[in-house]
N, C-alpha and C positions, 0 to 999 in steps of 0.2 A: 507652587509661583515659585520660579526661576526670573529674577532680575537683573541688572546690570550690576556685572561686580564692580568696586570700585570705594571710595574712601573718599566720606562726607569731606568736602573743603577741600581735593583734589583730583582731575579728569579721570573718569572707568578707567579700568586697567587692559589696551590697547586687545584685542586676541581673545579675552574673555566674557563677551559683548554677546548673551546672548536672551533671546526674551522666551518667556515662553509659559503659559496656561494650563490647566488642567479643567475641564470639562466638563458641565455634563454631560447624558445621554441628550439635550435639548439644545447642545451648545453653548450652555448658560458658563459664566466664568463660577467656580467652586465659590460662597461664603456660604458661614456661619452665622452671622442675618437671614439666610435662604434659609439655610438650613438643607441641602441641598451637595455635602458635602461629604463624600465616602473614606473611613479611617483605618488607613493599610489593616490593623488586626482583624479589627472585625473581617476583612475577609479574609485574611489567613483564619479565622476564627472559625468563617466560615463552610474555605473551601480548601485551608494548606498553603501554603506561603509558596507551593510550584506555580495555583493558578495567578496567583499573584506575576510573579516572576514570567512565564508565561504572559499575559498580559502586556506586560515592558516591553519583552522582546515579538510581538506582533504589532507594535507601536510605533509610527512615525517619529517619530523623534526631531523631528523638522518643525512637524508646525503642533499644532493646539493639537493638546491629547486628554481625549472622550474618552471617561466612564460614568458608570454606574451596573445597575441589579441585572439588567437585558443583556446589557454587552458583557458583564460577567460568567453569565451563561452560556453566550455563546464559545464563553475562551475556555469555559469548562467541560461545554462539547467538544471540543477540538483536541482539551487532554485526554479526556473519554476516551474515541478517537486513536489516539497512539497512541493510551494504556495498553490499549484491549492489543492494539500491531503486539506491541513486545509481547504480552502478556500470551498470545497466542504465540510465538514464534519460542516462550520457554515451559511452552508444552510441544512442540516438535519437537524441540531440541533433548527432551529428558532423554538419561541413561547415553549418548550420543560421547564418541568419541573418536580420537584422530588416528581411529585402526578403520575406521569408514567411510575417510575423506574417500574423495579421487578425482583424479586430475582436471586439470580444463580440457584439455582434448579427450576427455571417454565423457565426457558432459555432454547432456542433449543441448537441441541449442535455447530453449526455453531458460535453462539453468546460464549459457554464456550471455545470456540477451541480461540478467538479472545484474551479471557479474557488470557488463558493457556499465548499463547505469550508474552500477558501486562505481563502477573507475570516473565516469561523467561529474560525478556531484561530490565524490571527494576533489575535485579538482573546485569546484564552485563554495563546497561550506569551506573548508580552507582560504579562498577568495574572498569570502562572508563577514571569518568573524575576522580577518587582517584588518578590512574596515570597516570596522562594526557593525556591516550592516545585519544585526540580531534581527530581522524584516525577514531580511529576502534568504536569511539560510532558511528560517521557518518553514517562511510561504514552499520551498523547494522541499523541505526535508518532509513537510505536513503531506503537498501535493503526491513526494513515493511513499509514503506508507501508507496510501489512505486508495489513489490511483493504481498504484502501480503494483506495488504488494497486495491487498485485502480483497481491492476488488476487482486487481486481476491470477496476480504468481498465484500467492493461495488460497484462492476460488479455485483454483485449475488444480491445484498442486495437492489438495486438501485428501483427494482422492488415494493416488499414489501413498502418501504415506498417510493411510490411515489401510488400504488393504492391499498393498503392494505385498510382496514378505520380504523379511527386512537384510536379504540380500540386490535385492533387486536395484542397480547401477539406479534405473529415476527416484527408486527412494535416498538410497545412499546420494546421487549429487543433489538433491534439492535438503536433503538434510546438511550436507557440506555448504552448499550455497547457506540455508537459514545461519551457521553455524558463521560464513562471513558478516552475515548481512547485520547480526548480536552488536561484533563486535565496534563495528563503526556503527552505525545508528545511536547506539551504548556510552560511545563516545563521544559524536555527534551534539547527539542531547545534552549530556551531563553540563556544560557550560551553563545552561538557563534551566533544564531541568534537573536540574542537582539532587533532590530527594529524591525525586521515579529515578531518574537512574540510578542511581548508591540502589535501593529496598531492589530492582532487577539486579544487576551484576551479583548482589549476594545474595540473591534466591539462587541459581547459578552455579554463583562462587565462593560459597564461604566458608569462612577465616576469620579467622583472631588481626590477621596484617592485612586483609584483602579492604579493598575499594575501590573503584570504577576513578577517584580522583584520583588512584597513584599513576592509570596506563594514559599514557598518549594514543592517540587519533591512531590507529596503523596505520601503517602504510600501502597502497596498491600497487599491483604489478602490475609490467609493460602493461603482457599478453592479455590483461583483462577487456580489454580495448578491444571492439570490434563490430569498426563501422556499418559495415552493409551486411552484417548482420539485422543489425537494428535497424539499419532501412527495410529491409526483408518484413523485418515484425513489425513495425509502422504500419506496413499494409495491410499484415495476419490482423493484427488488431481494429482494423479500420473495416474490415468486412465480416469480423466477430459484432463489433455492435452492431450492427444490422441486426448479425444472427440474435442476438440476444437484447432487440426493441424486436426485432418479429416473432418474439417465444414471452414479452412481456409482457401483448398485446391483445395474448393467445392466455395468460395469467389471470390477468383483468377479467379479461370475460369467465372465469376457472371450466375455461374448457382442461389444462392441465393446473396439476398443484405446485411440480417442477418443470426443469428444463427436461431432469433424465427420460420422462413422458414423453422425449418429440422426436421425430428425427426428419428434420426440416430437409426441400432441397434447395442450396445454394445457385442463383445463376449469376457468373461471374466470367468477364474474359475470358480469351485462350490464355495468354500469358500468366493471368490470377488465377484460373485453374491449375498450370501447371506447378503455378510455384502453392502452392494448398496439397497440393499434394506430397510434399517434402515435409508435412507436419499433419501431426493428426488433429486432424480440424477438429472430430465428435471433440475429443478433449475437452479440444480449449475452449468449446461452445457450451462449453457440460451436459450434451447431449447422446443419448442414449446408441443414435446411428446419425449418416449426415451421408448429404449426396451431391457433389459437387456440379454443374454442369454450365459450359460455356455451350447452351441452346439459347433462344431467346424466350427470356423470361414473357411468364402466361400474360395477361392480363389481370389484372387484380393483385398482383403478385406486390408483398408489401416492400417501401422502398423507404427511406429516408434524402429527404431536396439534398444532403450536402455529402452524397454516398451517392448520387447518378446511378453508377457506372455495377450495382448490388442491388439482385432484388431474393426472394425470401417468400418460396411455398411452404404453409407447413401442414402438416406429417403426422402424426401417434406415432412413436417406437411399437414396435410387433415383437410378442412373444410372452413372457414370463418375467416381475421382476425379482431379480437376483437378492435374497432380505443379510444376499451380507456388500457389498458394495452400492445396489439399489438402480443397475441398470438393466433398465425391458429390454431384454434377449435372445432368442428364440432359441438357445438351447438351454436356458435354465431347467434345473429338473429333470438334464438329461446325464447326469455326470454319478460319482460316489458319492458325493456330498451332498443332499436332495436341497431343492433349492436352490443353487448355489449355481453359477456360469461358469465355465473352464480358466478365467486366469485364478477366481477364489479358492474352486473346487484345488486348484495344484498347487494353489497355496495354504491353504488345509491340510496337506498330501494323505 
């Protein structure tokens, strides 16, 4: 409970007049007599100190704060999702060295898009911390890590990480970007997730004198900004959203078990069709094949209400399943290594 600061017999100290209460989940003021108090030491004992710190960071301190078991469970779930993202990066960066790095100019568009997003976030995170807007910083980082990274970039690039050869430009570019992500996300999160950021940093850079809290937030190169590229990928993601929603309908109906079993047809405008020709749209949608058409969509094609100019018809992928990358392709089984596609056969040598 925070009350007006002042001294008995004198006027309150102006400029430090703050009111606020910590309420329970029902909005009732906490009181020992009611028995609805939450002891910080009990929260730390059950969840850890970083969960309590994250609850503070998520809270709007301009209004009364609420806390309780269900709220803390929600905070713990947010924390778990952030931790899983960091854990994935640690695995993906195993064995990485600067010798593997590629320049921005060499990178595929998808990697350059991620660097653009990092450049945007760098400004927002620094501005947020300068203004003590911890809630705003957390919301931006959480959305980026769960939506842009886990549900999009990581989901797409796991195929390249697992199946491309070590010298593959796509794989090297991905790990170069992962390294940039790692250094920024750990330092951006360190003021809030003090112990987690330290644990993650030391897992990659162990050492007697090492600590995330001895490192500043890295500067962001100006050439990472690519507004035109970002606008293009906003359009690509918009179409992808319709494809993934259409495939989810088939998955729910148990027609397919995974998106790699599909080879849908996407009906878009002529301009969009030309744009999609410049990207590996089957990889982006995580399908074994995809067909893009500027023809009129047939009756019954899947659509989303808010993306009226995109439609999708479903078809199963033709061929056999590669035992290594799990794509279903016509050439599987025709190479030196049995049950592999051309790419996997070449990687195996």
